[in-house]
N, C-alpha and C positions, 0 to 999 in steps of 0.2 A: 526900405532896406537897400543898401548898395551891394552890387555884386562886383567882385574884383577877381579876375583870373590871373594866374601866374604861370609863366613859361620861362624856363631857365636852363642853363647848362651847369647849374650848381651841384647837381647830384643830390640824392636824398640822404646820403650818409653824413652830410656836413651840417653845420649849424646855420648856414646862411638863410635857407628857406624858413626855418623856424624864427630866426631873428626878424626877417622881413614881415612875417605874419604877425609877430608880436607887436611890431611898430605900427602896422596897419590897424590892428584891433585896438591898440591904445589910442590912436587918433580917431578911429571910427568904430566904436564897439558894436554897432548894429550891422556891420558889414558881414557879408557872406563871402568867404574866400574859397575859390575853386582852383585846384591844381590841374592845369591842362597837361603839362609834361615837364619833367625835370631830368629827362634822359637825353636831351639834345647833346650831340657831340660838342666838345669845347670849341667855342668861337665859330660854330657852324651856323651863320646867319641864314643861309638858304634853307636849311632844315627847319629852323625856328619859324621862318616866314611861311613855309609850307604848312606846318602844323597849325599856326594861328589862322592863316587864311582859310583853312578848311574846317575850322572849329568855331570861329567867332560868330558866324551867322546863326548858330544854334542857341545863342544866349539872348536874353531880353535886351531891348534897346537901352541905351545908357550904361551898359556894362563897361567897366574899366578894365582894360587888358594890359598888364604889365609884362613886358618882354625883357627878361634879364639875361640875355645871351650876348657875350662879349660886351658886358655892361659897363665896364670901366672906360669912360670916354678918354680919348687921347688928350694929352695936356692941351688945354685950350679948346677941347672938343665940347660939343653941346649935347644936352639931353633934349629929346623931342617929345612933343605932345601933339597928337593928331586926332581928328574926328573923321570917321567914315561910316556911312550907313547908320548913323545915330549910335555909334560905338566910339569909345575913347581908347587910344593906344598911347602908351608911355614906353620909351626905350632910349638907348643911347643912339647918337647920330652915327650909325655904323652900316647903313645900307639896308637894314631889315625892312624898313617901311617902303623902300623903293620897290 
């Protein structure tokens, strides 16, 4: 079973989180999706980095952590995938992984 965590600035009253969960489960029905935090202040990468940095080590190895804060890359911007401590991190290239 794959574990996927979600951290975003999307808030819980919108449909974005549900849409992403639906897409993830359609692609990987056996995945377990864990919400870390959806109350990050909009575009606050420092807050998101703090939350993820202090929570990811409590998850099993090979967990995939999606950080959707300030997630729309600038035109020509890149999406990043990184591996650290046997965990995977996906986010926009906006400084969060720095």
